[in-house]
Phi, psi and omega in degrees: 000106180298321180300318181296323177295320179298331183254014173301142170085023182275143182267127181261118187245351180196164180274332191221073184240022180255061182254350181290138181273349181251145178296133180289153177292158173092177177287156181303330180303340179268004186253107182297327179298327177295310181294329174296314182292322179293322180294315181293322176297315177299319180289321181288332175296323176302326188269349184299330179267018173091355183238159171208080192267158187296333178288341173295329175297320179299319178294321178300314190285350178285331179261329171258090191268089176289146182280179181301320186288340183248357182301320178298312181296320176294322179295317184291322178292319175304311179297321178296308188290332186285355187295328183206157175280345182303137180098348182296326179296324175297314178297322178296318178297318180298319174299317183291322179296324182271333183228028178296340177280357181225074182300338177291328174298311181297326175296326177295318177298316178294323176303313176300320180293321177302314181303311176302310184297328183263008181290339181264006174087352182230127169241118182283168181295324181296319177296317177299319178297320179296317177300308178304317178292322177297317177300320179293319181290334172288350185078020180279152177297138171308328175295326180286318178295329178291319178300311180302314180302314180294323182295316186270325189246354181080168183222152188286156182298335182272000177299131181296330183281333170294317182299320183269356180058050174222154172303149181292341176256018180298144181298155182303324176296325177298310176307306179299316182298318182294320174302309177301316183292315177297324181291324181291323178291333182261008186291131181300332178298331178285322176297317178297323178295333179272001180080019181284156183290169182299329177303321182288330179294319178295323177295320182295318181296319182288323179292321180289328173299313180298317176301314179298315176303317177299312180302312179301314179301312177301318179297320178297315179300318184288322174301313180296323181288322174298320177298329179283343184277000000 
């Protein structure tokens, strides 16, 4: 995770220093409130499944690589924050308030949290609910969260975005272009022109039907999402 390497070695100086309404100057790595909030969110994620085992800090520290000078402070904050999931929404809101003008940064934070959650090979329903709630509080599009989820946890073969082979937050025009391209590739006329037998035509028709159904599902979902905003 290149992002986590970028913010490695941050000094944690307080538990609640994200009260400024303006983004501080300089990179997030120079902002103690940023490292505090990220550490707290990572720690509370470890508690989301009802457990907070010592090996989970090891998973956290592999992506949030504090240097020798700040390791003790980071560990102390982590141990304190992981006692309960309570308060995680406040940290998420403060990060959005502070860095809402840079959604790419907030996406990177959620990306790192997904990495931590999946590091043990199992992401529970409670952990997933926690991650989706953090994404919502960050103001990220549900489609962006869906893409991150698919990146770390995979997506089912019946996922419409998998069928069209596009990211879940791809722009509408990219989705439409992918639909047309996949439909063209699967069109029965192409197989017929190559002299393939009737059995192949049936497969092509079924594939074309699945591609059309995937595109229709995406359109419905995006229309519903637009209406909910």
